[in-house]
mmCIF file of the C-alpha atoms, coordinates in Angstrom:
data_MODEL
# 
_entry.id   MODEL 
# 
loop_
_atom_site.group_PDB 
_atom_site.id 
_atom_site.type_symbol 
_atom_site.label_atom_id 
_atom_site.label_alt_id 
_atom_site.label_comp_id 
_atom_site.label_asym_id 
_atom_site.label_entity_id 
_atom_site.label_seq_id 
_atom_site.pdbx_PDB_ins_code 
_atom_site.Cartn_x 
_atom_site.Cartn_y 
_atom_site.Cartn_z 
_atom_site.occupancy 
_atom_site.B_iso_or_equiv 
_atom_site.pdbx_formal_charge 
_atom_site.auth_seq_id 
_atom_site.auth_comp_id 
_atom_site.auth_asym_id 
_atom_site.auth_atom_id 
_atom_site.pdbx_PDB_model_num 
ATOM 1   C CA . MET A 1 1   ? 66.969 41.315 44.309 1.00 0.00 ? 1   MET A CA 1 
ATOM 2   C CA . ARG A 1 2   ? 68.901 38.122 44.729 1.00 0.00 ? 2   ARG A CA 1 
ATOM 3   C CA . VAL A 1 3   ? 68.281 38.091 48.518 1.00 0.00 ? 3   VAL A CA 1 
ATOM 4   C CA . ARG A 1 4   ? 64.578 38.694 47.935 1.00 0.00 ? 4   ARG A CA 1 
ATOM 5   C CA . LEU A 1 5   ? 64.404 35.803 45.444 1.00 0.00 ? 5   LEU A CA 1 
ATOM 6   C CA . LEU A 1 6   ? 66.268 33.571 47.867 1.00 0.00 ? 6   LEU A CA 1 
ATOM 7   C CA . GLY A 1 7   ? 63.837 34.519 50.676 1.00 0.00 ? 7   GLY A CA 1 
ATOM 8   C CA . ILE A 1 8   ? 60.776 33.833 48.511 1.00 0.00 ? 8   ILE A CA 1 
ATOM 9   C CA . SER A 1 9   ? 62.244 30.495 47.409 1.00 0.00 ? 9   SER A CA 1 
ATOM 10  C CA . ALA A 1 10  ? 62.925 29.486 51.017 1.00 0.00 ? 10  ALA A CA 1 
ATOM 11  C CA . LEU A 1 11  ? 59.390 30.465 52.051 1.00 0.00 ? 11  LEU A CA 1 
ATOM 12  C CA . ALA A 1 12  ? 57.860 28.507 49.148 1.00 0.00 ? 12  ALA A CA 1 
ATOM 13  C CA . LEU A 1 13  ? 59.951 25.463 50.044 1.00 0.00 ? 13  LEU A CA 1 
ATOM 14  C CA . ALA A 1 14  ? 58.934 25.674 53.698 1.00 0.00 ? 14  ALA A CA 1 
ATOM 15  C CA . LEU A 1 15  ? 55.250 26.050 52.864 1.00 0.00 ? 15  LEU A CA 1 
ATOM 16  C CA . SER A 1 16  ? 55.311 23.160 50.416 1.00 0.00 ? 16  SER A CA 1 
ATOM 17  C CA . GLY A 1 17  ? 56.078 20.889 53.365 1.00 0.00 ? 17  GLY A CA 1 
ATOM 18  C CA . CYS A 1 18  ? 52.657 21.823 54.781 1.00 0.00 ? 18  CYS A CA 1 
ATOM 19  C CA . ALA A 1 19  ? 50.813 20.769 51.639 1.00 0.00 ? 19  ALA A CA 1 
ATOM 20  C CA . ASN A 1 20  ? 50.506 17.139 52.704 1.00 0.00 ? 20  ASN A CA 1 
ATOM 21  C CA . TRP A 1 21  ? 49.038 17.794 56.124 1.00 0.00 ? 21  TRP A CA 1 
ATOM 22  C CA . GLY A 1 22  ? 45.934 15.839 56.928 1.00 0.00 ? 22  GLY A CA 1 
ATOM 23  C CA . PHE A 1 23  ? 43.449 15.605 59.726 1.00 0.00 ? 23  PHE A CA 1 
ATOM 24  C CA . ASP A 1 24  ? 43.005 12.370 61.620 1.00 0.00 ? 24  ASP A CA 1 
ATOM 25  C CA . SER A 1 25  ? 40.147 11.894 64.036 1.00 0.00 ? 25  SER A CA 1 
ATOM 26  C CA . ASN A 1 26  ? 39.203 9.117  66.409 1.00 0.00 ? 26  ASN A CA 1 
ATOM 27  C CA . VAL A 1 27  ? 35.536 9.654  65.523 1.00 0.00 ? 27  VAL A CA 1 
ATOM 28  C CA . SER A 1 28  ? 34.291 7.308  62.825 1.00 0.00 ? 28  SER A CA 1 
ATOM 29  C CA . PRO A 1 29  ? 31.178 7.959  60.724 1.00 0.00 ? 29  PRO A CA 1 
ATOM 30  C CA . GLU A 1 30  ? 29.519 5.102  62.614 1.00 0.00 ? 30  GLU A CA 1 
ATOM 31  C CA . GLY A 1 31  ? 30.501 6.695  65.928 1.00 0.00 ? 31  GLY A CA 1 
ATOM 32  C CA . ILE A 1 32  ? 28.894 9.983  64.895 1.00 0.00 ? 32  ILE A CA 1 
ATOM 33  C CA . LYS A 1 33  ? 25.674 8.185  63.929 1.00 0.00 ? 33  LYS A CA 1 
ATOM 34  C CA . ASP A 1 34  ? 25.649 6.374  67.267 1.00 0.00 ? 34  ASP A CA 1 
ATOM 35  C CA . TYR A 1 35  ? 26.282 9.585  69.203 1.00 0.00 ? 35  TYR A CA 1 
ATOM 36  C CA . TYR A 1 36  ? 23.399 11.460 67.569 1.00 0.00 ? 36  TYR A CA 1 
ATOM 37  C CA . LYS A 1 37  ? 20.849 8.650  67.189 1.00 0.00 ? 37  LYS A CA 1 
ATOM 38  C CA . GLY A 1 38  ? 19.100 9.655  70.415 1.00 0.00 ? 38  GLY A CA 1 
ATOM 39  C CA . SER A 1 39  ? 18.373 13.106 69.027 1.00 0.00 ? 39  SER A CA 1 
ATOM 40  C CA . ASN A 1 40  ? 15.138 11.761 67.505 1.00 0.00 ? 40  ASN A CA 1 
ATOM 41  C CA . VAL A 1 41  ? 13.892 10.601 70.906 1.00 0.00 ? 41  VAL A CA 1 
ATOM 42  C CA . ARG A 1 42  ? 11.782 13.273 72.619 1.00 0.00 ? 42  ARG A CA 1 
ATOM 43  C CA . ILE A 1 43  ? 11.663 13.397 76.408 1.00 0.00 ? 43  ILE A CA 1 
ATOM 44  C CA . TYR A 1 44  ? 8.083  13.564 77.729 1.00 0.00 ? 44  TYR A CA 1 
ATOM 45  C CA . GLN A 1 45  ? 6.566  14.308 81.103 1.00 0.00 ? 45  GLN A CA 1 
ATOM 46  C CA . LYS A 1 46  ? 3.551  12.227 82.157 1.00 0.00 ? 46  LYS A CA 1 
ATOM 47  C CA . GLU A 1 47  ? 1.186  15.197 81.658 1.00 0.00 ? 47  GLU A CA 1 
ATOM 48  C CA . ASP A 1 48  ? 2.463  15.650 78.063 1.00 0.00 ? 48  ASP A CA 1 
ATOM 49  C CA . LEU A 1 49  ? 1.026  12.252 77.191 1.00 0.00 ? 49  LEU A CA 1 
ATOM 50  C CA . ALA A 1 50  ? -2.561 12.863 78.334 1.00 0.00 ? 50  ALA A CA 1 
ATOM 51  C CA . GLY A 1 51  ? -4.800 11.976 75.395 1.00 0.00 ? 51  GLY A CA 1 
ATOM 52  C CA . VAL A 1 52  ? -1.843 10.818 73.265 1.00 0.00 ? 52  VAL A CA 1 
ATOM 53  C CA . ASN A 1 53  ? -1.629 7.295  71.831 1.00 0.00 ? 53  ASN A CA 1 
ATOM 54  C CA . TYR A 1 54  ? 1.641  5.622  72.828 1.00 0.00 ? 54  TYR A CA 1 
ATOM 55  C CA . VAL A 1 55  ? 3.020  2.205  73.706 1.00 0.00 ? 55  VAL A CA 1 
ATOM 56  C CA . VAL A 1 56  ? 5.642  1.477  76.362 1.00 0.00 ? 56  VAL A CA 1 
ATOM 57  C CA . LEU A 1 57  ? 8.386  -0.589 74.741 1.00 0.00 ? 57  LEU A CA 1 
ATOM 58  C CA . SER A 1 58  ? 10.638 -1.232 77.721 1.00 0.00 ? 58  SER A CA 1 
ATOM 59  C CA . SER A 1 59  ? 12.249 0.228  80.815 1.00 0.00 ? 59  SER A CA 1 
ATOM 60  C CA . VAL A 1 60  ? 15.622 1.818  80.060 1.00 0.00 ? 60  VAL A CA 1 
ATOM 61  C CA . GLU A 1 61  ? 18.535 3.277  81.966 1.00 0.00 ? 61  GLU A CA 1 
ATOM 62  C CA . GLY A 1 62  ? 21.338 5.604  81.005 1.00 0.00 ? 62  GLY A CA 1 
ATOM 63  C CA . GLU A 1 63  ? 24.483 6.487  82.863 1.00 0.00 ? 63  GLU A CA 1 
ATOM 64  C CA . ALA A 1 64  ? 27.437 8.785  83.076 1.00 0.00 ? 64  ALA A CA 1 
ATOM 65  C CA . CYS A 1 65  ? 30.401 7.570  85.114 1.00 0.00 ? 65  CYS A CA 1 
ATOM 66  C CA . GLN A 1 66  ? 33.598 9.080  86.492 1.00 0.00 ? 66  GLN A CA 1 
ATOM 67  C CA . ILE A 1 67  ? 36.058 6.182  86.427 1.00 0.00 ? 67  ILE A CA 1 
ATOM 68  C CA . LYS A 1 68  ? 39.302 7.927  87.425 1.00 0.00 ? 68  LYS A CA 1 
ATOM 69  C CA . THR A 1 69  ? 39.919 10.858 89.749 1.00 0.00 ? 69  THR A CA 1 
ATOM 70  C CA . THR A 1 70  ? 41.422 12.734 86.797 1.00 0.00 ? 70  THR A CA 1 
ATOM 71  C CA . ASP A 1 71  ? 38.175 12.359 84.786 1.00 0.00 ? 71  ASP A CA 1 
ATOM 72  C CA . ALA A 1 72  ? 35.547 15.076 84.822 1.00 0.00 ? 72  ALA A CA 1 
ATOM 73  C CA . ALA A 1 73  ? 32.593 14.623 87.144 1.00 0.00 ? 73  ALA A CA 1 
ATOM 74  C CA . PRO A 1 74  ? 29.660 12.947 85.385 1.00 0.00 ? 74  PRO A CA 1 
ATOM 75  C CA . LYS A 1 75  ? 26.920 15.224 84.098 1.00 0.00 ? 75  LYS A CA 1 
ATOM 76  C CA . GLU A 1 76  ? 23.201 14.558 84.102 1.00 0.00 ? 76  GLU A CA 1 
ATOM 77  C CA . ALA A 1 77  ? 23.086 15.690 80.456 1.00 0.00 ? 77  ALA A CA 1 
ATOM 78  C CA . GLU A 1 78  ? 25.436 12.824 79.522 1.00 0.00 ? 78  GLU A CA 1 
ATOM 79  C CA . ALA A 1 79  ? 23.252 10.272 81.317 1.00 0.00 ? 79  ALA A CA 1 
ATOM 80  C CA . ARG A 1 80  ? 20.141 11.691 79.617 1.00 0.00 ? 80  ARG A CA 1 
ATOM 81  C CA . ALA A 1 81  ? 21.859 11.445 76.219 1.00 0.00 ? 81  ALA A CA 1 
ATOM 82  C CA . ASP A 1 82  ? 22.792 7.824  76.993 1.00 0.00 ? 82  ASP A CA 1 
ATOM 83  C CA . ILE A 1 83  ? 19.233 6.859  77.958 1.00 0.00 ? 83  ILE A CA 1 
ATOM 84  C CA . ARG A 1 84  ? 17.905 8.501  74.779 1.00 0.00 ? 84  ARG A CA 1 
ATOM 85  C CA . ARG A 1 85  ? 20.377 6.470  72.658 1.00 0.00 ? 85  ARG A CA 1 
ATOM 86  C CA . ARG A 1 86  ? 19.292 3.277  74.415 1.00 0.00 ? 86  ARG A CA 1 
ATOM 87  C CA . ALA A 1 87  ? 15.621 4.143  73.806 1.00 0.00 ? 87  ALA A CA 1 
ATOM 88  C CA . ALA A 1 88  ? 16.440 4.734  70.115 1.00 0.00 ? 88  ALA A CA 1 
ATOM 89  C CA . ASP A 1 89  ? 18.050 1.270  69.982 1.00 0.00 ? 89  ASP A CA 1 
ATOM 90  C CA . LEU A 1 90  ? 14.642 -0.140 70.970 1.00 0.00 ? 90  LEU A CA 1 
ATOM 91  C CA . GLY A 1 91  ? 12.882 1.767  68.172 1.00 0.00 ? 91  GLY A CA 1 
ATOM 92  C CA . ALA A 1 92  ? 11.414 4.407  70.484 1.00 0.00 ? 92  ALA A CA 1 
ATOM 93  C CA . ASN A 1 93  ? 10.669 7.959  69.426 1.00 0.00 ? 93  ASN A CA 1 
ATOM 94  C CA . GLY A 1 94  ? 9.906  9.067  72.966 1.00 0.00 ? 94  GLY A CA 1 
ATOM 95  C CA . LEU A 1 95  ? 11.112 8.669  76.508 1.00 0.00 ? 95  LEU A CA 1 
ATOM 96  C CA . LEU A 1 96  ? 9.121  9.015  79.684 1.00 0.00 ? 96  LEU A CA 1 
ATOM 97  C CA . LEU A 1 97  ? 11.912 10.028 82.046 1.00 0.00 ? 97  LEU A CA 1 
ATOM 98  C CA . ASP A 1 98  ? 11.364 8.954  85.658 1.00 0.00 ? 98  ASP A CA 1 
ATOM 99  C CA . ARG A 1 99  ? 14.395 10.427 87.396 1.00 0.00 ? 99  ARG A CA 1 
ATOM 100 C CA . CYS A 1 100 ? 18.152 10.928 87.422 1.00 0.00 ? 100 CYS A CA 1 
ATOM 101 C CA . ILE A 1 101 ? 20.093 10.166 90.595 1.00 0.00 ? 101 ILE A CA 1 
ATOM 102 C CA . ARG A 1 102 ? 23.730 10.891 91.481 1.00 0.00 ? 102 ARG A CA 1 
ATOM 103 C CA . PHE A 1 103 ? 25.672 8.182  93.337 1.00 0.00 ? 103 PHE A CA 1 
ATOM 104 C CA . GLU A 1 104 ? 29.145 8.192  94.879 1.00 0.00 ? 104 GLU A CA 1 
ATOM 105 C CA . ASP A 1 105 ? 31.585 5.303  95.343 1.00 0.00 ? 105 ASP A CA 1 
ATOM 106 C CA . MET A 1 106 ? 29.759 2.849  93.112 1.00 0.00 ? 106 MET A CA 1 
ATOM 107 C CA . PRO A 1 107 ? 31.626 -0.259 91.897 1.00 0.00 ? 107 PRO A CA 1 
ATOM 108 C CA . GLY A 1 108 ? 33.621 0.866  88.860 1.00 0.00 ? 108 GLY A CA 1 
ATOM 109 C CA . CYS A 1 109 ? 32.691 4.540  89.281 1.00 0.00 ? 109 CYS A CA 1 
ATOM 110 C CA . ILE A 1 110 ? 33.932 7.183  91.660 1.00 0.00 ? 110 ILE A CA 1 
ATOM 111 C CA . GLU A 1 111 ? 30.759 9.102  90.906 1.00 0.00 ? 111 GLU A CA 1 
ATOM 112 C CA . GLN A 1 112 ? 27.827 8.127  88.696 1.00 0.00 ? 112 GLN A CA 1 
ATOM 113 C CA . VAL A 1 113 ? 24.634 9.679  87.377 1.00 0.00 ? 113 VAL A CA 1 
ATOM 114 C CA . LEU A 1 114 ? 21.956 7.116  86.589 1.00 0.00 ? 114 LEU A CA 1 
ATOM 115 C CA . CYS A 1 115 ? 18.725 8.000  84.759 1.00 0.00 ? 115 CYS A CA 1 
ATOM 116 C CA . SER A 1 116 ? 15.746 5.665  84.446 1.00 0.00 ? 116 SER A CA 1 
ATOM 117 C CA . GLY A 1 117 ? 12.574 5.765  82.400 1.00 0.00 ? 117 GLY A CA 1 
ATOM 118 C CA . GLN A 1 118 ? 10.424 4.040  79.806 1.00 0.00 ? 118 GLN A CA 1 
ATOM 119 C CA . ALA A 1 119 ? 11.144 3.929  76.106 1.00 0.00 ? 119 ALA A CA 1 
ATOM 120 C CA . ILE A 1 120 ? 7.878  4.701  74.309 1.00 0.00 ? 120 ILE A CA 1 
ATOM 121 C CA . LYS A 1 121 ? 6.567  4.738  70.760 1.00 0.00 ? 121 LYS A CA 1 
ATOM 122 C CA . VAL A 1 122 ? 4.279  7.742  70.283 1.00 0.00 ? 122 VAL A CA 1 
ATOM 123 C CA . ALA A 1 123 ? 1.779  7.672  67.409 1.00 0.00 ? 123 ALA A CA 1 
ATOM 124 C CA . ASN A 1 124 ? 2.325  10.526 64.973 1.00 0.00 ? 124 ASN A CA 1 
# 
């Protein structure tokens, strides 16, 4: 009985040390908003816009870059997400995507994916 009580007491003491554990993240609430702000920008093809009222706000580019050899290769999806965020910064709700091109040995990047297009405001 005494050994059992001693074991339970030791377990309770050990677990009480875990009670003050917290979770720290390098993602701020502002960072989350910035990351997802492009989600409201729809990517259109030219034929999708036939008969639709829209205004071209500006040309935009987005990129994904591999800076170090230990970094992952850049993905087109990352460059597309970047161009959508940049279109959102201009107040666009649409993007007419021209193309995405992969480059190697660019200044500052071992490999880079660059997407270009036009930020557009589509009438609802």
